[in-house]
C-alpha positions as CSV (number, residue, x, y, z in Angstrom):
1,M,-51.1,26.2,-9.3
2,H,-52.8,23.3,-7.5
3,S,-51.7,24.7,-4.1
4,F,-54.1,27.6,-4.8
5,A,-57.0,25.3,-5.7
6,R,-60.2,25.1,-3.7
7,H,-63.5,23.3,-3.8
8,H,-65.7,25.4,-6.0
9,H,-69.2,24.4,-7.1
10,S,-70.8,26.5,-9.7
11,E,-74.5,27.3,-9.4
12,S,-75.1,26.9,-13.2
13,G,-77.6,24.3,-14.4
14,E,-74.9,22.5,-16.4
15,A,-72.6,22.0,-13.4
16,S,-75.3,21.3,-10.8
17,A,-76.2,18.1,-12.6
18,K,-72.6,16.9,-12.6
19,Q,-71.2,17.3,-9.1
20,T,-68.3,15.2,-7.9
21,K,-66.7,14.2,-4.7
22,G,-63.3,15.1,-6.1
23,L,-61.7,18.6,-6.2
24,I,-63.0,21.0,-8.8
25,L,-60.7,23.7,-10.2
26,N,-62.7,26.6,-11.6
27,F,-60.3,29.4,-12.6
28,G,-60.7,29.6,-16.4
29,W,-58.1,31.9,-18.0
30,R,-56.5,32.5,-14.6
31,Y,-55.5,28.9,-14.4
32,D,-53.6,29.1,-17.8
33,L,-51.8,32.3,-16.6
34,M,-50.9,30.7,-13.3
35,E,-49.7,27.5,-14.9
36,W,-47.7,29.3,-17.6
37,S,-45.9,31.4,-14.9
38,I,-45.1,28.4,-12.8
39,D,-44.0,26.2,-15.6
40,T,-41.9,28.9,-17.2
41,F,-40.1,30.4,-14.2
42,L,-40.2,27.6,-11.6
43,F,-40.6,24.3,-13.4
44,R,-38.5,25.2,-16.5
45,G,-41.0,23.6,-18.9
46,K,-41.4,20.3,-17.1
47,L,-45.3,20.5,-17.2
48,H,-45.1,20.8,-21.0
49,E,-42.6,17.9,-21.1
50,L,-45.0,15.8,-19.0
51,R,-47.8,16.4,-21.5
52,Q,-45.6,15.6,-24.5
53,R,-44.5,12.4,-22.8
54,T,-48.1,11.4,-22.1
55,V,-49.0,11.7,-25.8
56,T,-45.9,9.7,-26.7
57,L,-46.7,6.9,-24.3
58,A,-50.3,6.8,-25.6
59,G,-49.1,6.2,-29.1
60,I,-51.8,8.4,-30.6
61,Q,-52.6,7.5,-34.2
62,V,-54.4,9.4,-37.0
63,G,-58.1,8.7,-36.9
64,E,-58.4,7.6,-33.3
65,T,-60.9,8.7,-30.7
66,V,-59.4,10.1,-27.5
67,L,-60.9,11.1,-24.2
68,D,-59.1,13.5,-21.8
69,V,-60.6,13.0,-18.3
70,G,-60.1,16.1,-16.1
71,C,-59.1,18.1,-19.2
72,G,-59.0,21.4,-17.4
73,T,-58.6,24.3,-19.9
74,G,-57.9,21.9,-22.7
75,T,-54.1,22.2,-23.2
76,L,-53.5,18.5,-23.5
77,A,-56.6,17.8,-25.7
78,I,-55.4,20.5,-28.1
79,L,-52.0,18.8,-28.3
80,V,-53.7,15.4,-28.9
81,Q,-55.8,16.8,-31.7
82,Q,-52.6,17.3,-33.8
83,G,-52.0,13.6,-33.5
84,V,-55.5,12.3,-34.5
85,G,-55.8,14.6,-37.5
86,V,-59.0,15.5,-39.2
87,S,-60.2,11.9,-39.3
88,G,-59.9,11.5,-35.5
89,H,-61.9,13.0,-32.6
90,V,-60.9,14.3,-29.2
91,T,-63.2,14.8,-26.3
92,G,-62.4,16.5,-23.0
93,V,-64.4,16.4,-19.8
94,D,-64.0,18.4,-16.6
95,P,-66.3,19.3,-13.7
96,G,-65.1,23.0,-13.7
97,T,-67.5,25.1,-15.8
98,Q,-65.0,27.9,-16.2
99,E,-62.3,25.5,-17.2
100,I,-64.5,24.1,-19.9
101,A,-65.5,27.5,-21.1
102,R,-61.8,28.4,-21.4
103,A,-61.1,25.1,-23.2
104,R,-63.8,25.7,-25.7
105,S,-62.6,29.3,-26.4
106,K,-59.0,28.1,-27.0
107,A,-60.2,25.4,-29.4
108,A,-62.5,27.8,-31.3
109,R,-59.6,30.3,-31.8
110,R,-57.6,27.5,-33.3
111,H,-60.6,26.2,-35.4
112,L,-60.2,22.7,-33.7
113,P,-63.3,20.4,-33.6
114,I,-62.6,19.3,-30.0
115,D,-65.7,18.4,-27.9
116,F,-65.3,19.8,-24.4
117,Q,-68.0,18.9,-21.9
118,V,-68.7,19.5,-18.2
119,G,-68.6,16.1,-16.7
120,V,-67.2,13.9,-13.9
121,I,-65.0,10.9,-13.9
122,E,-67.5,8.7,-12.0
123,H,-70.3,9.2,-14.5
124,L,-68.8,9.5,-18.1
125,A,-71.7,10.4,-20.4
126,F,-70.6,8.1,-23.3
127,P,-71.7,4.7,-24.6
128,D,-69.7,1.6,-23.9
129,Q,-66.5,1.1,-26.0
130,T,-66.4,4.6,-27.5
131,F,-62.7,5.5,-27.2
132,D,-59.4,4.1,-28.4
133,V,-57.5,6.0,-25.8
134,V,-58.2,7.7,-22.4
135,L,-55.7,10.1,-20.8
136,S,-55.6,11.6,-17.4
137,T,-52.9,14.1,-16.3
138,I,-52.3,15.7,-12.9
139,M,-55.7,14.9,-11.5
140,M,-55.8,11.5,-9.9
141,H,-54.4,12.8,-6.7
142,H,-57.5,15.0,-6.3
143,L,-59.6,11.8,-5.9
144,P,-60.2,9.6,-2.8
145,D,-59.5,5.9,-3.5
146,G,-63.3,5.1,-3.7
147,L,-63.7,7.7,-6.4
148,K,-60.6,6.5,-8.2
149,R,-62.2,3.0,-8.4
150,Q,-65.5,4.4,-9.7
151,G,-63.6,6.5,-12.3
152,L,-61.4,3.7,-13.5
153,A,-64.4,1.4,-13.9
154,E,-66.0,4.1,-16.0
155,I,-62.9,4.5,-18.1
156,A,-62.7,0.8,-18.7
157,R,-66.4,0.9,-19.7
158,V,-65.9,3.6,-22.4
159,L,-62.7,2.2,-23.8
160,K,-62.8,-0.2,-26.7
161,P,-61.3,-3.7,-26.3
162,E,-57.5,-3.3,-26.2
163,G,-57.9,0.4,-25.7
164,R,-55.1,2.3,-24.0
165,L,-55.0,4.2,-20.8
166,V,-52.2,6.6,-19.8
167,I,-52.2,8.4,-16.4
168,A,-49.6,11.0,-15.4
169,D,-49.5,12.5,-11.9
170,F,-47.2,14.3,-9.5
171,K,-45.1,12.2,-7.1
172,R,-46.4,11.9,-3.6
173,K,-45.3,14.7,-1.2
174,E,-43.2,12.3,0.9
175,E,-41.2,11.2,-2.1
176,R,-40.0,14.8,-3.0
177,V,-36.6,16.1,-2.1
178,G,-34.8,19.4,-2.3
179,Q,-36.7,22.4,-3.7
180,A,-39.5,20.1,-4.9
181,A,-40.5,19.3,-1.3
182,R,-41.8,22.9,-1.0
183,F,-44.5,22.4,-3.7
184,H,-47.7,21.8,-1.8
185,A,-49.9,20.0,-4.4
186,G,-50.7,16.3,-3.8
187,G,-49.5,13.4,-5.8
188,S,-50.0,9.7,-6.4
189,G,-48.0,6.6,-5.6
190,M,-47.6,4.7,-8.9
191,H,-47.6,1.3,-7.2
192,D,-50.9,2.0,-5.4
193,L,-52.4,3.5,-8.6
194,A,-51.3,0.5,-10.6
195,A,-53.1,-1.8,-8.2
196,L,-56.3,0.1,-8.7
197,V,-55.9,0.1,-12.5
198,S,-55.3,-3.7,-12.5
199,E,-58.4,-4.1,-10.2
200,A,-60.4,-2.2,-12.8
201,G,-59.6,-4.9,-15.5
202,F,-56.5,-3.5,-17.2
203,E,-53.5,-5.5,-18.1
204,H,-49.9,-5.0,-19.5
205,L,-49.3,-2.3,-17.0
206,E,-46.1,-0.2,-17.3
207,T,-44.9,2.6,-15.1
208,E,-42.0,5.1,-15.5
209,E,-40.8,8.1,-13.6
210,M,-39.6,11.5,-14.8
211,R,-36.0,11.8,-13.5
212,L,-35.0,15.2,-12.3
213,P,-31.9,16.8,-10.8
214,R,-32.1,17.4,-7.0
215,S,-32.0,21.2,-7.6
216,S,-35.3,21.1,-9.7
217,A,-38.4,22.7,-8.1
218,F,-40.7,20.4,-10.2
219,P,-42.2,17.9,-7.8
220,G,-41.5,14.9,-10.0
221,A,-44.1,12.8,-11.8
222,G,-44.9,9.2,-12.7
223,F,-46.6,7.7,-15.7
224,L,-48.8,4.6,-15.9
225,R,-49.7,2.9,-19.2
226,A,-52.2,0.0,-19.5
227,H,-54.5,-1.8,-21.9
228,K,-58.1,-2.8,-21.4
229,S,-58.2,-6.5,-21.2
């Protein structure tokens, strides 16, 4: 999965106006196939469990507006749409043009009105106080700290007062043990991430960790939940 990722900048007009200093994954349907294979045969469903826990921690309610930053091929956004119902609205942004094309195709097949846009975390193309909830899963480790700060400031800007933020990411490589230590994708330290989130003006921060047996190949993950002050 992420160990196969590379910097990939599309030459399309849509993407050229939305470049980022973070990592861009641009695999489209191949990403979904790769992720399904890894989660099914190596991680034993832990990626699916991570997304389900993200939604639970966010406390998604019918009628809410939700933004998925770094939405990839839209798997989490599609799950969230079930929670907000027909009166709610889900938006996903990602810098990968092929990822967004795939996400739009998946939503269209399911007749879901999700708005998928090519976009970057440091310049979210939405008015102030647009969303009730912002989610970010398995992408913060792709960003240098300076870009994290920019992105979190943008997330705070587009969240409504008391809006909720939930971040999920892999554990740092140095924290992995057993088979999980062989997985090459990066990760985030929840303590360091919490400091950046607090600096961006969030409060009521809570963190938790997915607990796994030592024999698991899943690299482990942490969650951070906070409210806009």
